[in-house]
N, C-alpha and C positions, 0 to 999 in steps of 0.2 A: 533194287539190288542188282549190281552190274553183272551180267551175265545171266541172270535169272531168266528163264524163258516162262511166258505165260501160257497157261492152259486153261482150255474150257471144259466143262464137264461135258461128256458124250452127249449129243442131241440138243444142246444149247444153240439158240440160233447165232448168226455171226451179227456183228455190229451194224454192218450194211443193211441186213434184212430187219433188225430192230428198228434202226433208224427210219426205215421208211414205214413200218407198222406204227411207231411213235408218231412220226408228222401226219401220218394219214388219221390215226385217232384225235389228234389236236385240232385238225380241220374239222373232223365230224363234230366234236364239242362245239367249236366257233359256229358252224353252221345251226346246230341244234339251238344254240343260246341267241341265235340272230333271225329276226323275223324279216328285217328290211332287205329286200332283193337286191338292191345297190350294194350295201354292206356286205351280203353273202358273195357276190360276184367279186368284190374285192379280195375277201378271204381266199376265195379260188385262184384269183390270179396271183396272189402271195405264195400259195402252194406250187402253183406250175412255174413261177418265176424261180423259187427257191429249189424245185426239181431241178430245173434247166442249169443252174450254176451247180448244183452238186453233180450232175450229168458231165459238165464240162471239166470239173475238177477231177472226177473219176478217169476220164478218158478224154484228154485234151486234143486229140485228133479225131474224136467222135462227131458225128454230125447229130444234132438236135433240130436242126431247120425242118425236117419234115413234120416232126410232131408240133413245133411250134407255129408252122405255116397252117396246120389243122386248125389248131386252137383259134388262130389270129381269123381264118375264113369264118369259123363258126362265130366269133363274137362281131365280125362284121354283118352276117346274115341276122343275127340277133338284133342288133342295131337296126338294121333295115326294116325288120318287122316291127319294130317299136316305132319308127317314123312315119309307118305308112298308118 
């Protein structure tokens, strides 16, 4: 209805917090259902990629570079350990 303001019940979590909780729960389900380490890594990558996209939409001027660089370096270190 035009002009109708939506209201939340007091104490109800905001949509943003619920979205994160739901995304994290879905990731946990996928990880629990998957025994293959490479597939688990793919699920983690998808989660991080979606989180980065969400952060850019939420704050277009924000900098997600530091978190993504840390994740990249961790992946490279893991790859180095696997090769050795």
